[in-house]
HTML snippet that shows the backbone in 3Dmol.js (N, CA, C, O; Angstrom):
<script src="https://3Dmol.org/build/3Dmol-min.js"></script>
<div id="view" style="width:600px;height:400px;position:relative"></div>
<script>
const pdb = `
ATOM      1  N   UNK A   1      47.680 -76.500  77.178  1.00  0.00           N
ATOM      2  CA  UNK A   1      48.199 -75.537  76.218  1.00  0.00           C
ATOM      3  C   UNK A   1      49.210 -76.233  75.308  1.00  0.00           C
ATOM      4  O   UNK A   1      50.005 -77.051  75.770  1.00  0.00           O
ATOM      5  N   UNK A   2      49.178 -75.914  74.036  1.00  0.00           N
ATOM      6  CA  UNK A   2      50.142 -76.495  73.106  1.00  0.00           C
ATOM      7  C   UNK A   2      51.539 -75.896  73.318  1.00  0.00           C
ATOM      8  O   UNK A   2      51.689 -74.792  73.842  1.00  0.00           O
ATOM      9  N   UNK A   3      52.547 -76.653  72.898  1.00  0.00           N
ATOM     10  CA  UNK A   3      53.924 -76.184  72.998  1.00  0.00           C
ATOM     11  C   UNK A   3      54.623 -76.280  71.645  1.00  0.00           C
ATOM     12  O   UNK A   3      54.197 -77.021  70.760  1.00  0.00           O
ATOM     13  N   UNK A   4      55.679 -75.532  71.507  1.00  0.00           N
ATOM     14  CA  UNK A   4      56.494 -75.518  70.289  1.00  0.00           C
ATOM     15  C   UNK A   4      57.309 -76.812  70.212  1.00  0.00           C
ATOM     16  O   UNK A   4      57.841 -77.269  71.224  1.00  0.00           O
ATOM     17  N   UNK A   5      57.409 -77.398  69.032  1.00  0.00           N
ATOM     18  CA  UNK A   5      58.195 -78.620  68.847  1.00  0.00           C
ATOM     19  C   UNK A   5      59.686 -78.357  68.987  1.00  0.00           C
ATOM     20  O   UNK A   5      60.435 -79.258  69.366  1.00  0.00           O
ATOM     21  N   UNK A   6      60.134 -77.135  68.688  1.00  0.00           N
ATOM     22  CA  UNK A   6      61.553 -76.816  68.707  1.00  0.00           C
ATOM     23  C   UNK A   6      62.049 -76.455  70.102  1.00  0.00           C
ATOM     24  O   UNK A   6      63.062 -76.995  70.548  1.00  0.00           O
ATOM     25  N   UNK A   7      61.353 -75.547  70.806  1.00  0.00           N
ATOM     26  CA  UNK A   7      61.871 -75.040  72.084  1.00  0.00           C
ATOM     27  C   UNK A   7      60.983 -75.359  73.279  1.00  0.00           C
ATOM     28  O   UNK A   7      61.323 -74.999  74.405  1.00  0.00           O
ATOM     29  N   UNK A   8      59.862 -76.021  73.062  1.00  0.00           N
ATOM     30  CA  UNK A   8      58.914 -76.401  74.117  1.00  0.00           C
ATOM     31  C   UNK A   8      58.273 -75.219  74.842  1.00  0.00           C
ATOM     32  O   UNK A   8      57.742 -75.394  75.939  1.00  0.00           O
ATOM     33  N   UNK A   9      58.310 -74.021  74.257  1.00  0.00           N
ATOM     34  CA  UNK A   9      57.608 -72.875  74.836  1.00  0.00           C
ATOM     35  C   UNK A   9      56.108 -73.048  74.648  1.00  0.00           C
ATOM     36  O   UNK A   9      55.663 -73.637  73.664  1.00  0.00           O
ATOM     37  N   UNK A  10      55.348 -72.543  75.575  1.00  0.00           N
ATOM     38  CA  UNK A  10      53.893 -72.597  75.487  1.00  0.00           C
ATOM     39  C   UNK A  10      53.425 -71.567  74.461  1.00  0.00           C
ATOM     40  O   UNK A  10      53.877 -70.423  74.474  1.00  0.00           O
ATOM     41  N   UNK A  11      52.522 -71.974  73.577  1.00  0.00           N
ATOM     42  CA  UNK A  11      51.918 -71.080  72.585  1.00  0.00           C
ATOM     43  C   UNK A  11      50.401 -71.177  72.718  1.00  0.00           C
ATOM     44  O   UNK A  11      49.880 -72.134  73.292  1.00  0.00           O
ATOM     45  N   UNK A  12      49.705 -70.193  72.191  1.00  0.00           N
ATOM     46  CA  UNK A  12      48.247 -70.179  72.295  1.00  0.00           C
ATOM     47  C   UNK A  12      47.622 -71.045  71.198  1.00  0.00           C
ATOM     48  O   UNK A  12      48.258 -71.358  70.192  1.00  0.00           O
ATOM     49  N   UNK A  13      46.378 -71.418  71.417  1.00  0.00           N
ATOM     50  CA  UNK A  13      45.624 -72.170  70.404  1.00  0.00           C
ATOM     51  C   UNK A  13      45.499 -71.339  69.122  1.00  0.00           C
ATOM     52  O   UNK A  13      45.548 -71.882  68.019  1.00  0.00           O
ATOM     53  N   UNK A  14      45.337 -70.031  69.273  1.00  0.00           N
ATOM     54  CA  UNK A  14      45.234 -69.142  68.106  1.00  0.00           C
ATOM     55  C   UNK A  14      46.522 -69.168  67.297  1.00  0.00           C
ATOM     56  O   UNK A  14      46.474 -69.186  66.067  1.00  0.00           O
ATOM     57  N   UNK A  15      47.672 -69.171  67.963  1.00  0.00           N
ATOM     58  CA  UNK A  15      48.955 -69.236  67.266  1.00  0.00           C
ATOM     59  C   UNK A  15      49.059 -70.534  66.473  1.00  0.00           C
ATOM     60  O   UNK A  15      49.482 -70.525  65.317  1.00  0.00           O
ATOM     61  N   UNK A  16      48.681 -71.633  67.083  1.00  0.00           N
ATOM     62  CA  UNK A  16      48.708 -72.928  66.400  1.00  0.00           C
ATOM     63  C   UNK A  16      47.794 -72.908  65.183  1.00  0.00           C
ATOM     64  O   UNK A  16      48.185 -73.373  64.113  1.00  0.00           O
ATOM     65  N   UNK A  17      46.595 -72.383  65.328  1.00  0.00           N
ATOM     66  CA  UNK A  17      45.633 -72.341  64.224  1.00  0.00           C
ATOM     67  C   UNK A  17      46.173 -71.548  63.046  1.00  0.00           C
ATOM     68  O   UNK A  17      45.933 -71.916  61.896  1.00  0.00           O
ATOM     69  N   UNK A  18      46.903 -70.461  63.310  1.00  0.00           N
ATOM     70  CA  UNK A  18      47.402 -69.598  62.236  1.00  0.00           C
ATOM     71  C   UNK A  18      48.723 -70.098  61.649  1.00  0.00           C
ATOM     72  O   UNK A  18      48.897 -70.076  60.431  1.00  0.00           O
ATOM     73  N   UNK A  19      49.661 -70.548  62.495  1.00  0.00           N
ATOM     74  CA  UNK A  19      51.021 -70.813  62.029  1.00  0.00           C
ATOM     75  C   UNK A  19      51.407 -72.279  61.892  1.00  0.00           C
ATOM     76  O   UNK A  19      52.415 -72.571  61.247  1.00  0.00           O
ATOM     77  N   UNK A  20      50.663 -73.206  62.460  1.00  0.00           N
ATOM     78  CA  UNK A  20      50.993 -74.628  62.294  1.00  0.00           C
ATOM     79  C   UNK A  20      50.302 -75.149  61.032  1.00  0.00           C
ATOM     80  O   UNK A  20      49.188 -74.729  60.717  1.00  0.00           O
ATOM     81  N   UNK A  21      50.955 -76.057  60.314  1.00  0.00           N
ATOM     82  CA  UNK A  21      50.315 -76.642  59.138  1.00  0.00           C
ATOM     83  C   UNK A  21      49.019 -77.365  59.523  1.00  0.00           C
ATOM     84  O   UNK A  21      48.869 -77.825  60.655  1.00  0.00           O
ATOM     85  N   UNK A  22      48.110 -77.456  58.593  1.00  0.00           N
ATOM     86  CA  UNK A  22      46.838 -78.146  58.835  1.00  0.00           C
ATOM     87  C   UNK A  22      47.100 -79.552  59.347  1.00  0.00           C
ATOM     88  O   UNK A  22      47.962 -80.262  58.828  1.00  0.00           O
ATOM     89  N   UNK A  23      46.353 -79.949  60.364  1.00  0.00           N
ATOM     90  CA  UNK A  23      46.485 -81.274  60.935  1.00  0.00           C
ATOM     91  C   UNK A  23      47.512 -81.383  62.048  1.00  0.00           C
ATOM     92  O   UNK A  23      47.577 -82.414  62.718  1.00  0.00           O
ATOM     93  N   UNK A  24      48.312 -80.354  62.263  1.00  0.00           N
ATOM     94  CA  UNK A  24      49.302 -80.376  63.344  1.00  0.00           C
ATOM     95  C   UNK A  24      48.750 -79.610  64.542  1.00  0.00           C
ATOM     96  O   UNK A  24      48.107 -78.575  64.371  1.00  0.00           O
ATOM     97  N   UNK A  25      48.993 -80.104  65.741  1.00  0.00           N
ATOM     98  CA  UNK A  25      48.516 -79.410  66.928  1.00  0.00           C
ATOM     99  C   UNK A  25      49.647 -78.752  67.712  1.00  0.00           C
ATOM    100  O   UNK A  25      49.422 -78.195  68.787  1.00  0.00           O
ATOM    101  N   UNK A  26      50.876 -78.818  67.165  1.00  0.00           N
ATOM    102  CA  UNK A  26      52.033 -78.134  67.751  1.00  0.00           C
ATOM    103  C   UNK A  26      52.806 -77.466  66.628  1.00  0.00           C
ATOM    104  O   UNK A  26      53.108 -78.122  65.631  1.00  0.00           O
ATOM    105  N   UNK A  27      53.142 -76.169  66.751  1.00  0.00           N
ATOM    106  CA  UNK A  27      53.926 -75.511  65.708  1.00  0.00           C
ATOM    107  C   UNK A  27      55.365 -76.026  65.699  1.00  0.00           C
ATOM    108  O   UNK A  27      55.888 -76.455  66.728  1.00  0.00           O
ATOM    109  N   UNK A  28      55.986 -75.979  64.543  1.00  0.00           N
ATOM    110  CA  UNK A  28      57.374 -76.429  64.417  1.00  0.00           C
ATOM    111  C   UNK A  28      58.349 -75.415  64.988  1.00  0.00           C
ATOM    112  O   UNK A  28      59.444 -75.779  65.417  1.00  0.00           O
ATOM    113  N   UNK A  29      57.960 -74.134  64.997  1.00  0.00           N
ATOM    114  CA  UNK A  29      58.798 -73.044  65.491  1.00  0.00           C
ATOM    115  C   UNK A  29      57.889 -71.922  65.972  1.00  0.00           C
ATOM    116  O   UNK A  29      56.771 -71.781  65.477  1.00  0.00           O
ATOM    117  N   UNK A  30      58.353 -71.118  66.934  1.00  0.00           N
ATOM    118  CA  UNK A  30      57.540 -70.036  67.481  1.00  0.00           C
ATOM    119  C   UNK A  30      58.396 -68.778  67.657  1.00  0.00           C
ATOM    120  O   UNK A  30      59.606 -68.843  67.443  1.00  0.00           O
ATOM    121  N   UNK A  31      57.819 -67.651  68.035  1.00  0.00           N
ATOM    122  CA  UNK A  31      58.597 -66.426  68.223  1.00  0.00           C
ATOM    123  C   UNK A  31      59.644 -66.532  69.338  1.00  0.00           C
ATOM    124  O   UNK A  31      60.585 -65.738  69.365  1.00  0.00           O
ATOM    125  N   UNK A  32      59.505 -67.483  70.247  1.00  0.00           N
ATOM    126  CA  UNK A  32      60.477 -67.647  71.327  1.00  0.00           C
ATOM    127  C   UNK A  32      61.705 -68.444  70.911  1.00  0.00           C
ATOM    128  O   UNK A  32      62.681 -68.488  71.660  1.00  0.00           O
ATOM    129  N   UNK A  33      61.686 -69.067  69.756  1.00  0.00           N
ATOM    130  CA  UNK A  33      62.825 -69.861  69.294  1.00  0.00           C
ATOM    131  C   UNK A  33      64.002 -68.941  68.981  1.00  0.00           C
ATOM    132  O   UNK A  33      63.874 -67.974  68.231  1.00  0.00           O
ATOM    133  N   UNK A  34      65.150 -69.265  69.573  1.00  0.00           N
ATOM    134  CA  UNK A  34      66.336 -68.439  69.370  1.00  0.00           C
ATOM    135  C   UNK A  34      67.126 -68.842  68.138  1.00  0.00           C
ATOM    136  O   UNK A  34      67.897 -68.037  67.616  1.00  0.00           O
ATOM    137  N   UNK A  35      66.954 -70.080  67.658  1.00  0.00           N
ATOM    138  CA  UNK A  35      67.787 -70.579  66.572  1.00  0.00           C
ATOM    139  C   UNK A  35      67.057 -70.865  65.267  1.00  0.00           C
ATOM    140  O   UNK A  35      67.704 -71.135  64.255  1.00  0.00           O
ATOM    141  N   UNK A  36      65.725 -70.813  65.262  1.00  0.00           N
ATOM    142  CA  UNK A  36      64.942 -71.129  64.059  1.00  0.00           C
ATOM    143  C   UNK A  36      63.924 -70.030  63.782  1.00  0.00           C
ATOM    144  O   UNK A  36      63.554 -69.267  64.674  1.00  0.00           O
ATOM    145  N   UNK A  37      63.477 -69.964  62.526  1.00  0.00           N
ATOM    146  CA  UNK A  37      62.436 -69.025  62.122  1.00  0.00           C
ATOM    147  C   UNK A  37      61.639 -69.626  60.974  1.00  0.00           C
ATOM    148  O   UNK A  37      62.107 -70.539  60.294  1.00  0.00           O
ATOM    149  N   UNK A  38      60.430 -69.106  60.763  1.00  0.00           N
ATOM    150  CA  UNK A  38      59.604 -69.562  59.643  1.00  0.00           C
ATOM    151  C   UNK A  38      59.994 -68.774  58.395  1.00  0.00           C
ATOM    152  O   UNK A  38      60.326 -67.590  58.468  1.00  0.00           O
ATOM    153  N   UNK A  39      59.948 -69.454  57.250  1.00  0.00           N
ATOM    154  CA  UNK A  39      60.204 -68.776  55.983  1.00  0.00           C
ATOM    155  C   UNK A  39      59.555 -69.542  54.852  1.00  0.00           C
ATOM    156  O   UNK A  39      59.841 -70.723  54.654  1.00  0.00           O
ATOM    157  N   UNK A  40      58.686 -68.883  54.108  1.00  0.00           N
ATOM    158  CA  UNK A  40      58.057 -69.443  52.908  1.00  0.00           C
ATOM    159  C   UNK A  40      57.463 -70.827  53.150  1.00  0.00           C
ATOM    160  O   UNK A  40      57.706 -71.747  52.370  1.00  0.00           O
ATOM    161  N   UNK A  41      56.704 -70.980  54.202  1.00  0.00           N
ATOM    162  CA  UNK A  41      56.037 -72.240  54.482  1.00  0.00           C
ATOM    163  C   UNK A  41      56.920 -73.301  55.098  1.00  0.00           C
ATOM    164  O   UNK A  41      56.478 -74.433  55.297  1.00  0.00           O
ATOM    165  N   UNK A  42      58.158 -72.960  55.405  1.00  0.00           N
ATOM    166  CA  UNK A  42      59.072 -73.922  56.010  1.00  0.00           C
ATOM    167  C   UNK A  42      59.743 -73.334  57.237  1.00  0.00           C
ATOM    168  O   UNK A  42      59.343 -72.282  57.737  1.00  0.00           O
ATOM    169  N   UNK A  43      60.765 -74.024  57.714  1.00  0.00           N
ATOM    170  CA  UNK A  43      61.518 -73.583  58.877  1.00  0.00           C
ATOM    171  C   UNK A  43      62.984 -73.578  58.486  1.00  0.00           C
ATOM    172  O   UNK A  43      63.453 -74.495  57.811  1.00  0.00           O
ATOM    173  N   UNK A  44      63.717 -72.542  58.910  1.00  0.00           N
ATOM    174  CA  UNK A  44      65.145 -72.474  58.623  1.00  0.00           C
ATOM    175  C   UNK A  44      65.885 -71.952  59.850  1.00  0.00           C
ATOM    176  O   UNK A  44      65.277 -71.398  60.766  1.00  0.00           O
ATOM    177  N   UNK A  45      67.215 -72.137  59.858  1.00  0.00           N
ATOM    178  CA  UNK A  45      68.035 -71.566  60.921  1.00  0.00           C
ATOM    179  C   UNK A  45      68.065 -70.045  60.764  1.00  0.00           C
ATOM    180  O   UNK A  45      68.075 -69.525  59.648  1.00  0.00           O
ATOM    181  N   UNK A  46      68.078 -69.343  61.896  1.00  0.00           N
ATOM    182  CA  UNK A  46      68.173 -67.887  61.852  1.00  0.00           C
ATOM    183  C   UNK A  46      69.563 -67.482  61.404  1.00  0.00           C
ATOM    184  O   UNK A  46      70.554 -68.152  61.693  1.00  0.00           O
ATOM    185  N   UNK A  47      69.609 -66.366  60.690  1.00  0.00           N
ATOM    186  CA  UNK A  47      70.903 -65.808  60.265  1.00  0.00           C
ATOM    187  C   UNK A  47      71.390 -64.842  61.321  1.00  0.00           C
ATOM    188  O   UNK A  47      70.595 -64.154  61.962  1.00  0.00           O
ATOM    189  N   UNK A  48      72.678 -64.792  61.496  1.00  0.00           N
ATOM    190  CA  UNK A  48      73.256 -63.842  62.470  1.00  0.00           C
ATOM    191  C   UNK A  48      73.537 -62.519  61.832  1.00  0.00           C
ATOM    192  O   UNK A  48      74.022 -61.603  62.497  1.00  0.00           O
TER     193      UNK A  48
END
`;
const viewer = $3Dmol.createViewer("view");
viewer.addModel(pdb, "pdb");
viewer.setStyle({}, {cartoon: {color: "spectrum"}});
viewer.zoomTo();
viewer.render();
</script>
């Protein structure tokens, strides 16, 4: 199973196919990340 590059949580192959950039087999951030989020094709720190 693939894992998130940021928090090492396990993600599904479907999640990787939809949310990881083409050619990457691990997403840069996932819903389990407490400190990062996706925004406009990139990754940013979450706002409090």
